[in-house]
DSSP file (Angstrom, degrees, kcal/mol; ACC not computed):
  #  RESIDUE AA STRUCTURE BP1 BP2  ACC     N-H-->O    O-->H-N    N-H-->O    O-->H-N    TCO  KAPPA ALPHA  PHI   PSI    X-CA   Y-CA   Z-CA
    1    1 A M              0   0    0      0, 0.0     2,-0.4     0, 0.0     0, 0.0   0.000 360.0 360.0 360.0 137.8   19.3   14.0   19.0
    2    2 A R        -     0   0    0      4,-0.0     2,-0.2     1,-0.0     3,-0.1  -0.763 360.0-126.6 -95.7 133.5   16.8   11.1   19.2
    3    3 A K    >   -     0   0    0     -2,-0.4     3,-1.6     1,-0.1     2,-0.2  -0.495  37.3 -99.0 -71.5 146.1   16.3    9.3   22.6
    4    4 A S  T 3  S+     0   0    0      1,-0.2    -1,-0.1    -2,-0.2     3,-0.1  -0.488 110.8  22.2 -68.3 137.4   16.8    5.5   22.4
    5    5 A G  T 3  S+     0   0    0      1,-0.3    -1,-0.2    -2,-0.2     2,-0.1   0.512  93.6 134.6  85.0   4.8   13.4    3.8   22.1
    6    6 A S    <   -     0   0    0     -3,-1.6    -1,-0.3     1,-0.1     2,-0.1  -0.467  66.3 -85.5 -86.2 163.6   11.7    6.9   20.8
    7    7 A F        -     0   0    0     -2,-0.1     2,-0.5    -3,-0.1    -1,-0.1  -0.426  37.5-162.4 -70.0 136.2    9.3    6.7   17.8
    8    8 A N     >  -     0   0    0      1,-0.1     4,-2.1    -2,-0.1     3,-0.5  -0.899   7.8-170.4-124.1  99.9   10.9    6.9   14.4
    9    9 A I  H  > S+     0   0    0     -2,-0.5     4,-2.9     1,-0.2     5,-0.2   0.871  87.9  56.6 -57.4 -39.4    8.4    7.8   11.5
   10   10 A H  H  > S+     0   0    0      1,-0.2     4,-2.4     2,-0.2    -1,-0.2   0.904 107.0  48.1 -65.7 -36.6   11.0    7.1    8.8
   11   11 A A  H  > S+     0   0    0     -3,-0.5     4,-2.4     2,-0.2    -1,-0.2   0.903 113.5  49.0 -67.7 -41.2   11.5    3.5   10.1
   12   12 A L  H  X S+     0   0    0     -4,-2.1     4,-2.3     2,-0.2    -2,-0.2   0.919 112.5  46.5 -66.5 -42.4    7.7    3.0   10.2
   13   13 A L  H  X S+     0   0    0     -4,-2.9     4,-2.9     2,-0.2    -1,-0.2   0.912 112.2  50.0 -64.9 -38.7    7.2    4.3    6.8
   14   14 A L  H  X S+     0   0    0     -4,-2.4     4,-2.7    -5,-0.2    -2,-0.2   0.938 112.5  48.1 -68.9 -39.0   10.1    2.2    5.3
   15   15 A A  H  X S+     0   0    0     -4,-2.4     4,-2.4     1,-0.2     5,-0.3   0.903 112.8  48.1 -64.0 -39.4    8.7   -0.9    7.1
   16   16 A L  H  X S+     0   0    0     -4,-2.3     4,-2.9     1,-0.2     5,-0.2   0.914 112.0  50.2 -66.1 -39.5    5.2   -0.2    5.7
   17   17 A A  H  X S+     0   0    0     -4,-2.9     4,-3.3     2,-0.2     5,-0.3   0.948 111.8  46.4 -61.8 -48.5    6.6    0.4    2.3
   18   18 A V  H  X S+     0   0    0     -4,-2.7     4,-2.3     2,-0.2     5,-0.2   0.935 117.1  43.8 -59.6 -48.1    8.6   -2.9    2.3
   19   19 A V  H  X S+     0   0    0     -4,-2.4     4,-2.4    -5,-0.2    -1,-0.2   0.945 117.1  45.9 -60.5 -50.0    5.6   -4.9    3.6
   20   20 A G  H  X S+     0   0    0     -4,-2.9     4,-2.6    -5,-0.3    -2,-0.2   0.900 113.2  47.2 -66.5 -42.6    3.2   -3.3    1.3
   21   21 A L  H  X S+     0   0    0     -4,-3.3     4,-2.8    -5,-0.2    -1,-0.2   0.896 112.6  50.8 -67.3 -36.9    5.3   -3.5   -1.9
   22   22 A A  H  X S+     0   0    0     -4,-2.3     4,-2.7    -5,-0.3    -2,-0.2   0.932 112.1  48.0 -61.7 -42.3    6.1   -7.2   -1.2
   23   23 A S  H  X S+     0   0    0     -4,-2.4     4,-2.5    -5,-0.2    -2,-0.2   0.910 112.4  48.7 -61.6 -43.4    2.4   -7.8   -0.7
   24   24 A G  H  X S+     0   0    0     -4,-2.6     4,-2.0     2,-0.2    -1,-0.2   0.896 112.6  46.8 -68.9 -38.9    1.6   -6.0   -3.9
   25   25 A V  H  X S+     0   0    0     -4,-2.8     4,-2.7     2,-0.2    -2,-0.2   0.924 111.6  50.6 -67.8 -41.5    4.2   -7.8   -5.9
   26   26 A L  H  X S+     0   0    0     -4,-2.7     4,-2.6     1,-0.2    -2,-0.2   0.893 110.6  51.3 -60.4 -38.8    3.1  -11.2   -4.5
   27   27 A L  H  X S+     0   0    0     -4,-2.5     4,-1.8    -5,-0.2     6,-0.3   0.905 110.2  49.3 -65.7 -38.5   -0.6  -10.3   -5.5
   28   28 A A  H  <>S+     0   0    0     -4,-2.0     5,-3.6    -5,-0.2     6,-0.8   0.924 112.4  47.4 -66.2 -42.1    0.6   -9.4   -9.0
   29   29 A I  H ><5S+     0   0    0     -4,-2.7     3,-1.3     4,-0.2    -2,-0.2   0.943 113.1  46.8 -62.1 -46.6    2.4  -12.6   -9.3
   30   30 A L  H 3<5S+     0   0    0     -4,-2.6    -1,-0.2     1,-0.3    -2,-0.2   0.802 114.3  47.7 -69.0 -28.5   -0.5  -14.8   -8.0
   31   31 A T  T 3<5S-     0   0    0     -4,-1.8    -1,-0.3    -5,-0.2    -2,-0.2   0.297 120.3-106.2 -97.7   9.9   -3.1  -13.0  -10.2
   32   32 A G  T < 5S+     0   0    0     -3,-1.3    -3,-0.2    -4,-0.2    -2,-0.1   0.726  80.9 131.9  81.1  17.8   -0.9  -13.3  -13.3
   33   33 A G      < +     0   0    0     -5,-3.6     2,-0.5    -6,-0.3     8,-0.3   0.641  62.4  60.4 -77.6 -16.7    0.1   -9.7  -13.4
   34   34 A I        -     0   0    0     -6,-0.8     2,-0.3    -5,-0.2    -1,-0.1  -0.956  63.6-176.5-119.2 122.2    3.8  -10.5  -13.8
   35   35 A A    >   -     0   0    0     -2,-0.5     3,-1.6     1,-0.1     5,-0.0  -0.789  41.1-105.6-109.0 160.7    5.1  -12.5  -16.7
   36   36 A A  T 3  S+     0   0    0     -2,-0.3    -1,-0.1     1,-0.3    -2,-0.0   0.872 119.9  35.1 -52.5 -44.4    8.7  -13.5  -17.1
   37   37 A D  T 3  S+     0   0    0      2,-0.1     2,-0.3    -3,-0.0    -1,-0.3   0.243 106.0  84.4 -99.7  14.1    9.4  -10.9  -19.8
   38   38 A K  S <  S-     0   0    0     -3,-1.6     2,-0.5    31,-0.0    -5,-0.0  -0.825  75.4-117.5-111.5 151.7    7.2   -8.1  -18.5
   39   39 A K        -     0   0    0     -2,-0.3     2,-0.4    -5,-0.1    31,-0.2  -0.742  32.8-124.6 -82.3 129.8    7.7   -5.4  -16.0
   40   40 A A  E     -a   70   0A   0     29,-3.3    31,-3.4    -2,-0.5     2,-0.6  -0.621  20.7-152.5 -79.7 133.6    5.3   -5.6  -13.1
   41   41 A H  E     -a   71   0A   0     -2,-0.4     2,-0.5    -8,-0.3    31,-0.2  -0.917  12.1-174.4-108.0 118.0    3.2   -2.4  -12.5
   42   42 A V  E     -a   72   0A   0     29,-2.8    31,-3.2    -2,-0.6     2,-0.4  -0.967  11.5-153.6-118.2 127.4    2.0   -1.8   -9.0
   43   43 A T  E     -a   73   0A   0     -2,-0.5    55,-2.3    29,-0.2    54,-0.6  -0.843  12.3-168.0 -96.6 131.0   -0.3    1.2   -8.2
   44   44 A F  E     -ab  74  98A   0     29,-2.8    31,-3.3    -2,-0.4     2,-0.4  -0.967   2.6-171.2-131.0 115.6    0.0    2.5   -4.7
   45   45 A W  E     +ab  75  99A   0     53,-1.9    55,-1.2    -2,-0.5     2,-0.3  -0.837  17.3 148.2-103.9 141.4   -2.6    5.0   -3.2
   46   46 A N  E     -a   76   0A   0     29,-1.9    31,-1.6    -2,-0.4    55,-0.0  -0.952  51.3-121.1-156.6 178.4   -2.3    6.7    0.1
   47   47 A G        +     0   0    0     -2,-0.3     2,-1.7    29,-0.2    32,-0.4   0.014  62.2 132.2-112.4  25.8   -3.2   10.0    1.9
   48   48 A F        +     0   0    0      1,-0.2     8,-0.1     4,-0.1    28,-0.0  -0.585  16.5 146.4 -81.2  79.6    0.4   10.9    2.7
   49   49 A T        +     0   0    0     -2,-1.7    -1,-0.2    28,-0.1    27,-0.0   0.522  55.4  56.6 -97.4  -4.9    0.2   14.5    1.5
   50   50 A G  S >> S-     0   0    0     -3,-0.1     4,-1.1     4,-0.0     3,-1.1   0.054 119.8 -51.9-103.8-150.2    2.7   16.0    4.1
   51   51 A P  H 3> S+     0   0    0      0, 0.0     4,-2.0     0, 0.0     5,-0.1   0.762 132.2  65.1 -65.8 -23.0    6.3   15.2    4.9
   52   52 A D  H 3> S+     0   0    0      1,-0.2     4,-2.5     2,-0.2     5,-0.1   0.845  99.5  52.5 -64.8 -32.6    5.3   11.5    5.2
   53   53 A G  H <> S+     0   0    0     -3,-1.1     4,-2.5     2,-0.2    -1,-0.2   0.857 106.8  51.7 -72.1 -30.5    4.5   11.5    1.5
   54   54 A T  H  X S+     0   0    0     -4,-1.1     4,-2.2     2,-0.2    -2,-0.2   0.932 110.8  48.4 -67.4 -44.4    7.9   12.9    0.6
   55   55 A V  H  X S+     0   0    0     -4,-2.0     4,-1.9     1,-0.2    -2,-0.2   0.934 112.8  48.3 -54.1 -52.1    9.5   10.2    2.7
   56   56 A M  H  X S+     0   0    0     -4,-2.5     4,-2.9     1,-0.2    -2,-0.2   0.875 107.8  54.0 -63.1 -39.8    7.4    7.6    1.0
   57   57 A L  H  X S+     0   0    0     -4,-2.5     4,-2.8     2,-0.2    -1,-0.2   0.915 107.9  50.5 -61.5 -40.9    8.1    8.9   -2.5
   58   58 A D  H  X S+     0   0    0     -4,-2.2     4,-2.2     2,-0.2    -1,-0.2   0.903 110.9  49.8 -62.8 -39.3   11.9    8.6   -1.8
   59   59 A I  H  X S+     0   0    0     -4,-1.9     4,-2.3     2,-0.2    -2,-0.2   0.940 112.0  47.9 -65.5 -48.2   11.3    5.0   -0.6
   60   60 A I  H  X S+     0   0    0     -4,-2.9     4,-2.9     1,-0.2    12,-0.2   0.893 110.6  51.1 -55.8 -44.3    9.3    4.2   -3.8
   61   61 A N  H  X S+     0   0    0     -4,-2.8     4,-2.1     1,-0.2    -1,-0.2   0.919 111.8  47.1 -63.0 -42.1   12.0    5.8   -6.0
   62   62 A R  H  X S+     0   0    0     -4,-2.2     4,-1.8     2,-0.2    -1,-0.2   0.892 112.0  50.5 -67.0 -37.5   14.7    3.7   -4.3
   63   63 A F  H  X S+     0   0    0     -4,-2.3     4,-0.9     1,-0.2    -2,-0.2   0.927 111.2  48.3 -66.1 -42.8   12.7    0.6   -4.6
   64   64 A N  H  < S+     0   0    0     -4,-2.9     3,-0.3     1,-0.2     6,-0.2   0.866 111.2  49.5 -62.8 -35.9   12.1    1.2   -8.3
   65   65 A A  H  < S+     0   0    0     -4,-2.1    -1,-0.2     1,-0.2    -2,-0.2   0.821 114.4  46.3 -68.4 -31.8   15.8    1.9   -8.9
   66   66 A E  H  < S+     0   0    0     -4,-1.8    -1,-0.2     1,-0.2    -2,-0.2   0.555 116.2  45.5 -86.4 -11.4   16.7   -1.3   -7.1
   67   67 A N    ><  +     0   0    0     -4,-0.9     3,-2.4    -3,-0.3    -1,-0.2  -0.653  61.2 176.4-138.2  79.0   14.1   -3.5   -8.8
   68   68 A P  T 3  S+     0   0    0      0, 0.0    -1,-0.1     0, 0.0    -4,-0.1   0.551  79.3  60.8 -65.2 -11.1   14.1   -2.8  -12.6
   69   69 A D  T 3  S+     0   0    0    -30,-0.1   -29,-3.3     1,-0.0     2,-0.4   0.482 102.3  59.3 -91.2  -3.9   11.4   -5.5  -13.2
   70   70 A I  E <   -a   40   0A   0     -3,-2.4     2,-0.5   -31,-0.2   -29,-0.2  -0.979  62.9-165.4-128.1 140.2    8.9   -3.8  -11.0
   71   71 A E  E     -a   41   0A   0    -31,-3.4   -29,-2.8    -2,-0.4     2,-0.5  -0.959   5.2-166.1-127.1 114.2    7.5   -0.3  -11.3
   72   72 A V  E     -a   42   0A   0     -2,-0.5     2,-0.5   -12,-0.2   -29,-0.2  -0.837   1.4-166.9-101.3 127.7    5.6    1.2   -8.4
   73   73 A T  E     -a   43   0A   0    -31,-3.2   -29,-2.8    -2,-0.5     2,-0.4  -0.963   9.6-154.9-113.8 123.6    3.5    4.4   -9.1
   74   74 A M  E     -a   44   0A   0     -2,-0.5     2,-0.5   -31,-0.2   -29,-0.2  -0.798   8.4-167.9 -99.5 135.9    2.3    6.2   -6.1
   75   75 A Q  E     -a   45   0A   0    -31,-3.3   -29,-1.9    -2,-0.4     2,-0.3  -0.976   6.0-165.0-121.3 121.6   -0.7    8.4   -6.0
   76   76 A R  E     +a   46   0A   0     -2,-0.5   -29,-0.2   -31,-0.2   -27,-0.0  -0.822  14.5 164.8-105.5 145.1   -1.2   10.7   -3.0
   77   77 A M        -     0   0    0    -31,-1.6   -28,-0.1    -2,-0.3     5,-0.1  -0.974  43.9 -82.4-151.2 156.5   -4.6   12.4   -2.2
   78   78 A P    >>  -     0   0    0      0, 0.0     4,-1.9     0, 0.0     3,-1.2  -0.308  35.5-125.2 -63.3 142.1   -6.1   14.2    0.8
   79   79 A W  H 3> S+     0   0    0    -32,-0.4     4,-0.7     1,-0.3   -31,-0.0   0.803 106.2  69.9 -56.2 -30.7   -7.6   11.9    3.3
   80   80 A A  H 34 S+     0   0    0      1,-0.2    -1,-0.3     2,-0.1     4,-0.2   0.855 115.8  22.4 -61.6 -33.6  -10.9   13.8    3.0
   81   81 A T  H <> S+     0   0    0     -3,-1.2     4,-2.4     2,-0.1     5,-0.3   0.588 102.0  92.0-103.6 -17.4  -11.5   12.3   -0.5
   82   82 A Y  H  X S+     0   0    0     -4,-1.9     4,-2.9     1,-0.2     5,-0.2   0.912  87.4  42.7 -48.3 -64.1   -9.2    9.2   -0.3
   83   83 A Y  H  X S+     0   0    0     -4,-0.7     4,-2.6     1,-0.2    -1,-0.2   0.829 113.5  52.5 -61.6 -33.2  -11.8    6.6    0.9
   84   84 A N  H  > S+     0   0    0     -3,-0.2     4,-2.7     2,-0.2    -1,-0.2   0.954 113.5  42.9 -60.5 -48.8  -14.5    7.8   -1.4
   85   85 A K  H  X S+     0   0    0     -4,-2.4     4,-2.8     1,-0.2     5,-0.3   0.916 115.6  50.5 -69.3 -41.0  -12.2    7.6   -4.4
   86   86 A L  H  X S+     0   0    0     -4,-2.9     4,-2.3    -5,-0.3    -1,-0.2   0.929 112.8  45.5 -62.8 -45.0  -10.9    4.2   -3.2
   87   87 A T  H  X S+     0   0    0     -4,-2.6     4,-1.4    -5,-0.2    -2,-0.2   0.929 115.5  46.4 -65.9 -45.0  -14.4    2.8   -2.6
   88   88 A V  H  X S+     0   0    0     -4,-2.7     4,-0.6     2,-0.2     3,-0.4   0.937 114.7  46.0 -61.4 -48.2  -15.6    4.0   -6.0
   89   89 A A  H ><>S+     0   0    0     -4,-2.8     5,-3.1     1,-0.2     3,-0.9   0.912 113.5  50.6 -63.9 -42.1  -12.6    2.8   -7.9
   90   90 A G  H ><5S+     0   0    0     -4,-2.3     3,-0.8    -5,-0.3    -1,-0.2   0.740  96.8  68.5 -70.1 -22.2  -12.7   -0.5   -6.2
   91   91 A S  H 3<5S+     0   0    0     -4,-1.4    -1,-0.2    -3,-0.4    -2,-0.2   0.716 111.4  30.9 -68.2 -23.9  -16.3   -1.1   -6.9
   92   92 A D  T <<5S-     0   0    0     -3,-0.9    -1,-0.2    -4,-0.6    -2,-0.2   0.096 121.6 -94.7-125.4  26.1  -15.7   -1.5  -10.6
   93   93 A G  T < 5S+     0   0    0     -3,-0.8    -3,-0.2     1,-0.1    -4,-0.1   0.733  94.7 111.0  76.0  23.5  -12.2   -3.0  -10.6
   94   94 A R      < +     0   0    0     -5,-3.1    -4,-0.3    -6,-0.2    -5,-0.1   0.223  45.7 122.5-106.7  10.1  -10.2    0.2  -11.0
   95   95 A G        -     0   0    0     -6,-0.7   -52,-0.1     1,-0.1    -9,-0.1  -0.150  67.7 -89.6 -73.4 166.4   -8.7    0.2   -7.6
   96   96 A P        -     0   0    0      0, 0.0    -1,-0.1     0, 0.0   -52,-0.1  -0.253  22.5-124.5 -75.4 164.5   -5.0    0.2   -6.9
   97   97 A T  S    S+     0   0    0    -54,-0.6     2,-0.3     1,-0.2   -53,-0.2   0.846  99.7  19.1 -73.0 -35.0   -2.8   -2.8   -6.4
   98   98 A L  E    S+b   44   0A   0    -55,-2.3   -53,-1.9     2,-0.0     2,-0.3  -0.981  73.3 167.5-136.9 141.9   -1.7   -1.6   -3.0
   99   99 A F  E     -b   45   0A   0     -2,-0.3     2,-0.4   -55,-0.2   -53,-0.2  -0.991  32.3-115.3-154.6 158.7   -3.3    1.0   -0.7
  100  100 A I        -     0   0    0    -55,-1.2     2,-0.4    -2,-0.3    -2,-0.0  -0.792  31.5-176.6 -97.5 139.3   -3.1    2.3    2.9
  101  101 A V        -     0   0    0     -2,-0.4     2,-0.2   -55,-0.0     5,-0.1  -0.996  23.8-129.5-138.5 132.5   -6.1    1.8    5.2
  102  102 A H    >   -     0   0    0     -2,-0.4     3,-1.6     1,-0.1     4,-0.4  -0.520  30.7-116.3 -73.7 150.4   -6.7    3.0    8.8
  103  103 A A  G >  S+     0   0    0      1,-0.3     3,-1.1     2,-0.2    -1,-0.1   0.853 114.6  56.1 -58.1 -38.1   -7.9    0.2   11.1
  104  104 A D  G 3  S+     0   0    0      1,-0.2    -1,-0.3     2,-0.1     4,-0.2   0.639 104.9  52.4 -69.9 -13.0  -11.2    1.9   11.7
  105  105 A A  G <> S+     0   0    0     -3,-1.6     4,-2.0     1,-0.1    -1,-0.2   0.417  79.9  97.3-101.9   2.1  -11.9    2.0    7.9
  106  106 A L  H <> S+     0   0    0     -3,-1.1     4,-2.7    -4,-0.4     5,-0.2   0.890  80.4  54.1 -55.0 -41.3  -11.3   -1.8    7.4
  107  107 A P  H  > S+     0   0    0      0, 0.0     4,-2.4     0, 0.0    -1,-0.2   0.935 111.5  45.9 -59.7 -42.5  -15.1   -2.7    7.6
  108  108 A R  H  > S+     0   0    0     -4,-0.2     4,-1.4     2,-0.2    -2,-0.2   0.895 113.1  48.1 -62.3 -41.4  -15.8   -0.2    4.9
  109  109 A V  H  <>S+     0   0    0     -4,-2.0     5,-2.0     2,-0.2     6,-0.5   0.874 111.7  51.6 -69.3 -39.5  -12.9   -1.4    2.7
  110  110 A R  H ><5S+     0   0    0     -4,-2.7     3,-1.5    -5,-0.2    -2,-0.2   0.936 107.8  51.6 -64.9 -44.6  -14.1   -5.0    3.2
  111  111 A R  H 3<5S+     0   0    0     -4,-2.4    -1,-0.2     1,-0.3    -2,-0.2   0.815 103.6  58.1 -56.9 -31.8  -17.6   -4.1    2.2
  112  112 A A  T 3<5S-     0   0    0     -4,-1.4    -1,-0.3    -5,-0.2    -2,-0.2   0.551 119.9-112.1 -79.4  -4.8  -16.3   -2.5   -0.9
  113  113 A G  T < 5S+     0   0    0     -3,-1.5    -3,-0.2    -4,-0.3    -2,-0.1   0.636  81.4 122.8  91.1  12.9  -14.7   -5.9   -1.8
  114  114 A F  S   <S+     0   0    0     -5,-2.0     2,-0.4     1,-0.2    -4,-0.2   0.823  77.2  27.3 -81.0 -29.3  -11.1   -5.0   -1.5
  115  115 A V        -     0   0    0     -6,-0.5    -2,-0.2    -9,-0.1    -1,-0.2  -0.989  63.2-146.6-133.6 146.6  -10.3   -7.7    1.1
  116  116 A D  S    S-     0   0    0     -2,-0.4     2,-0.3     1,-0.3    -1,-0.1   0.925  81.9  -3.2 -72.6 -47.9  -11.9  -11.1    1.7
  117  117 A T        -     0   0    0      1,-0.1    -1,-0.3     2,-0.0     3,-0.1  -0.995  40.9-169.1-148.0 148.2  -11.5  -11.2    5.5
  118  118 A V    >>  +     0   0    0     -2,-0.3     4,-1.3    -3,-0.1     3,-0.7   0.141  57.7 115.0-119.8  16.3   -9.9   -9.1    8.2
  119  119 A D  H >> S+     0   0    0      1,-0.2     4,-2.8     2,-0.2     3,-0.5   0.900  73.4  54.2 -54.2 -47.2  -10.2  -11.7   10.9
  120  120 A E  H 3> S+     0   0    0      1,-0.2     4,-1.8     2,-0.2    -1,-0.2   0.805 102.7  58.3 -57.0 -31.8   -6.4  -12.1   11.2
  121  121 A V  H <4 S+     0   0    0     -3,-0.7    -1,-0.2     1,-0.2    -2,-0.2   0.892 118.0  30.9 -64.4 -40.5   -6.0   -8.4   11.8
  122  122 A F  H << S+     0   0    0     -4,-1.3    -2,-0.2    -3,-0.5    -1,-0.2   0.770 132.8  29.3 -89.6 -29.1   -8.3   -8.5   14.8
  123  123 A Q  H  < S-     0   0    0     -4,-2.8    -3,-0.2     1,-0.2    -2,-0.2   0.514 106.4-113.5-112.1 -10.1   -7.7  -12.0   16.2
  124  124 A G    ><  -     0   0    0     -4,-1.8     3,-1.3    -5,-0.4    -1,-0.2  -0.164  51.3 -40.9  96.8 163.8   -4.1  -12.7   15.2
  125  125 A P  T 3  S+     0   0    0      0, 0.0    -4,-0.0     0, 0.0    -6,-0.0  -0.379 126.0  16.6 -63.8 140.5   -2.6  -15.2   12.7
  126  126 A G  T 3         0   0    0     -2,-0.1    -2,-0.1     1,-0.1    -6,-0.0   0.516 360.0 360.0  79.1   5.2   -4.1  -18.6   12.7
  127  127 A A    <         0   0    0     -3,-1.3    -1,-0.1    -7,-0.0    -3,-0.0   0.514 360.0 360.0 -76.1 360.0   -7.2  -17.5   14.6
């Protein structure tokens, strides 16, 4: 039995997936990755190799089933190699559409060219 107000990893993963997928789809639309007659392909990389990965895969499968015009492909890899692979892939344009990043890794990801600015993350919206 779960206490009221206690942490729920499934709710957190679902929220992350929804926000991330929406961001990835928006990015694909804005960059011309989605045409009216084409299926949008979103690649999603993460280090969720344990039970969190199983939950995330279920979320992705449900999302794909409910959104036939979008296909999300998830790639999981150990955190020990994740950031190196992400940095290398991003340096020549082969990076994923959507990825997970720890807050302490944001400066490295920014230097690799994945994000323009992270000011809002640290200062809040409109800062």
